[in-house]
Each structure stands twice: as C-alpha cells, then as structure tokens.
VEXDREN-2710 file (C-alpha; in Angstrom, 1 decimal):
% VEXDREN-2710
k/r/px/py/pz
1/MET/103.1/150.2/120.2
2/PRO/99.6/149.6/118.6
3/VAL/98.7/146.0/117.7
4/ALA/97.8/145.5/114.0
5/PRO/94.4/143.9/113.3
6/TYR/94.1/140.3/112.5
7/LEU/91.9/139.0/109.8
8/TRP/89.8/136.0/110.8
9/ALA/88.5/134.1/107.7
10/VAL/85.7/131.5/107.9
11/ARG/84.6/129.4/104.9
12/HIS/80.9/128.8/104.7
13/GLY/79.4/125.5/105.8
14/GLU/78.8/122.5/103.5
15/THR/76.6/122.7/100.4
16/THR/75.6/119.9/98.1
17/TRP/77.9/121.3/95.4
18/SER/80.9/121.6/97.9
19/THR/80.5/117.9/98.8
20/GLU/80.5/117.0/95.1
21/GLY/83.5/119.2/94.3
22/ARG/81.5/121.4/92.0
23/HIS/82.8/125.0/91.3
24/THR/80.3/127.2/93.0
25/GLY/80.7/130.9/92.3
26/THR/77.6/132.9/91.2
27/VAL/74.9/130.2/91.7
28/ASP/73.5/130.7/95.2
29/ILE/73.5/127.2/96.6
30/PRO/72.1/126.9/100.1
31/LEU/73.7/125.2/103.1
32/THR/72.8/121.5/103.6
33/ASP/71.5/120.4/107.0
34/GLU/75.1/119.4/107.8
35/GLY/76.3/122.8/106.7
36/ARG/73.9/124.5/109.0
37/ARG/75.0/122.3/111.9
38/GLN/78.7/123.1/111.0
39/ALA/77.9/126.9/111.0
40/GLU/76.1/126.7/114.4
41/GLY/79.2/124.8/115.7
42/LEU/81.4/127.8/114.8
43/ARG/79.6/129.8/117.5
44/SER/81.6/128.4/120.4
45/SER/85.0/128.9/118.6
46/LEU/84.2/132.6/117.8
47/ALA/82.3/133.6/120.9
48/GLY/84.1/135.9/123.3
49/HIS/86.4/137.4/120.6
50/ASP/85.8/141.1/120.1
51/PHE/85.6/141.9/116.3
52/ALA/85.7/145.5/115.1
53/GLU/83.9/144.4/111.9
54/VAL/82.1/141.3/110.6
55/LEU/81.9/141.0/106.9
56/SER/80.3/138.5/104.5
57/SER/80.1/137.6/100.9
58/PRO/76.7/138.4/99.4
59/ARG/76.0/134.7/98.7
60/SER/73.4/133.2/101.1
61/ARG/75.6/130.3/102.1
62/ALA/78.1/132.8/103.6
63/VAL/75.5/135.1/105.1
64/GLU/73.6/132.2/106.7
65/THR/76.9/130.8/108.1
66/ALA/77.6/134.2/109.7
67/SER/74.1/134.3/111.1
68/LEU/74.2/130.8/112.5
69/ALA/77.6/131.4/114.0
70/GLY/76.1/134.3/116.0
71/PHE/76.8/137.4/113.9
72/GLY/73.6/137.9/112.0
73/ASP/72.8/141.1/113.9
74/ARG/76.0/142.8/112.8
75/VAL/77.3/141.2/109.6
76/GLU/77.9/143.6/106.7
77/VAL/77.7/142.2/103.1
78/VAL/80.8/143.1/101.1
79/ASP/80.7/142.3/97.3
80/ASP/84.5/141.9/97.3
81/LEU/84.1/138.7/99.3
82/ARG/82.0/136.9/96.7
83/GLU/83.5/133.7/95.2
84/TRP/85.3/133.5/91.9
85/ASP/83.0/133.8/88.9
86/TYR/83.6/130.5/87.1
87/GLY/81.8/131.4/83.9
88/GLU/81.1/128.3/81.8
89/ASP/82.8/126.1/84.4
90/GLU/80.2/126.9/87.1
91/GLY/78.7/123.8/88.5
92/ARG/81.4/121.5/87.0
93/THR/84.0/119.5/88.8
94/THR/87.7/119.6/88.0
95/LEU/87.5/116.1/86.4
96/GLU/84.6/117.2/84.2
97/ILE/86.5/120.2/83.0
98/GLN/89.7/118.2/82.4
99/GLN/87.8/115.9/80.1
100/ASP/87.3/118.9/77.8
101/ARG/90.7/120.6/78.6
102/PRO/93.3/117.9/79.6
103/GLY/95.7/119.1/82.3
104/TRP/93.5/122.1/83.2
105/SER/94.1/123.9/86.5
106/ILE/91.9/126.8/87.8
107/TRP/95.1/128.3/89.3
108/ARG/97.0/128.3/85.9
109/ASP/94.3/128.4/83.3
110/GLY/91.4/130.1/85.0
111/PRO/87.7/129.4/84.2
112/LYS/86.4/129.4/80.7
113/GLY/84.5/132.7/80.2
114/GLY/84.8/133.6/83.9
115/GLU/86.7/136.0/86.1
116/ALA/90.5/136.4/85.7
117/LEU/92.5/135.3/88.7
118/GLU/94.1/138.8/88.8
119/HIS/90.6/140.3/89.2
120/VAL/89.8/138.0/92.2
121/ALA/93.1/139.0/93.7
122/GLU/92.3/142.7/93.3
123/ARG/89.1/142.1/95.3
124/ALA/91.1/140.2/98.0
125/ASP/93.6/143.1/98.2
126/ARG/90.7/145.5/98.9
127/VAL/89.5/143.4/101.7
128/ILE/93.0/143.2/103.2
129/VAL/93.4/147.0/103.0
130/ARG/90.1/147.4/104.8
131/ALA/91.0/144.8/107.5
132/ARG/94.4/146.4/108.1
133/ALA/92.8/149.8/108.5
134/ALA/90.3/148.6/111.1
135/THR/90.3/149.5/114.7
136/GLY/90.5/145.9/115.7
137/ASP/90.3/142.3/114.4
138/VAL/88.0/141.7/111.4
139/LEU/85.9/138.5/110.8
140/CYS/84.9/137.6/107.3
141/PHE/82.7/134.8/106.0
142/ALA/83.4/133.8/102.4
143/HIS/84.3/130.9/100.0
144/GLY/87.1/128.4/99.5
145/HIS/88.9/129.8/96.5
146/LEU/88.5/133.5/97.5
147/LEU/89.8/132.8/101.0
148/ARG/92.8/130.9/99.6
149/ILE/93.7/133.8/97.4
150/LEU/93.1/136.2/100.3
151/ALA/95.7/134.2/102.3
152/ALA/98.2/134.3/99.5
153/ARG/97.8/138.0/99.1
154/TRP/98.0/138.6/102.9
155/LEU/101.5/137.0/102.7
156/ASP/102.3/139.2/99.6
157/LEU/102.4/136.0/97.5
158/PRO/101.1/135.8/93.9
159/PRO/97.4/134.9/93.9
160/ASN/97.9/131.5/92.2
161/ASP/99.8/130.5/95.4
162/GLY/96.3/130.1/96.9
163/ARG/96.6/126.6/95.5
164/LEU/98.9/125.7/98.4
165/PHE/96.2/126.2/101.0
166/SER/93.6/123.5/101.6
167/LEU/90.4/124.9/103.1
168/GLY/87.4/122.8/104.2
169/PRO/83.8/123.9/104.9
170/ALA/83.1/125.8/108.1
171/ARG/86.8/126.1/108.9
172/ILE/88.5/129.0/110.7
173/SER/91.7/130.6/109.6
174/VAL/93.5/133.6/111.2
175/LEU/95.8/135.8/109.2
176/GLY/98.0/137.8/111.6
177/TRP/101.4/139.1/112.4
178/GLU/104.8/138.1/113.7
179/ARG/106.1/141.6/114.6
180/GLU/105.8/143.6/111.4
181/THR/105.6/140.5/109.1
182/ALA/102.2/139.2/107.8
183/VAL/101.8/135.5/108.7
184/ILE/99.3/132.8/108.9
185/ASP/98.6/132.5/112.6
186/ARG/96.1/129.6/112.2
187/TRP/94.8/127.8/109.1
188/ASN/91.9/125.4/108.3
189/GLU/90.9/124.7/111.9
190/ALA/87.8/122.8/112.7
191/ARG/85.5/124.2/115.4
192/GLU/86.5/123.6/119.0
193/GLY/84.7/120.8/121.0
END
C-alpha cells in the first residue's frame, strides 16, 4: 500500500516586525541577524530527509530561510504560499487595530481592505492538493497565519480554526496521516540541538 506524502511546513525566521507583533503580509521585511541564525539552525533538523518538492512563499524572508536551511538550490517559489494580505492593517499590531475597532480579531473580522480569509484558505487548499499529489514528502517555507490556515485545512477544519495553532519563527511542523486520516504529526517544533 503506497504511503501518502507528508507536508512539512516551516515558518520563516525572525524579522523585526514579527518580534513586534506587526501584521506582515505584502511588505517584504528581511530576516534579522537572529532570524538568519534561526534559519541556519533548521539545516540539522531537515538534513537527511528526502523531499520530493521544496516550495516557498515569494517573500524574501521565506526564500532566505529556505536557502539558509540548505534548500536554496532547489526551492520553487509558489505564489499560493504568500502571507495573508492585511490591507490597511499591514504593519499594525492587534492592539493598535483594536484601538480603532474594539474586540477585533483577524480570524473573525479579517483585515480592513485586505484579503478575505476564504481566499487565503483557497490558496492553502491548492498547496494541499499539490502536496498530496506529490511523489514524496513536500517541504514548504511560508508565514505564520498562512501556515496556521494550511494546518486547519489539512485537517478539513474551517480556516478560522487556524487560530487554535500557535506558530513561532523558524519552527517546523509536519502534517501527516494516521492511516487514511489527515493528522498533525508534529507542530511548532524548535530545531534540534
């Protein structure tokens, strides 16, 4: 019986905006020195695993993380892995947004003038279809909100259930299988060593 591919998901390393809790979608914020160190640290955790495909968001923070983790020679940029477009909320923290819109939640209310949650979920679904059709495990480098939505959709949950998954910078998660059921095999793991 053939083994279904697993989807390995890696959030990019630290950026100045990620440390400040700023919504970072379309602005191409680079990795910090610590973010580059984190990305290099992923190398030992990912080495030795044979991936059929290596995919990345087009944002430089994700592409650089893939490269520093040892996959720069084979990473393919995939637009569907880009982060949520936060519209007018780009660069703002949740607390700043809640000053204008009390009780606001990205998962319930979405970003002002930005991308609808359902559209982000459609992109995640396309990544899942591609990963499940691969000839082996797939590794992708992307962003916090996008990967949390991807996990929810892998489990056939509504996209706003991504709110239930915490995900730090340069963390590894593995979406897999328990027999025929899609499961989270590992989540939000720091690099080994």
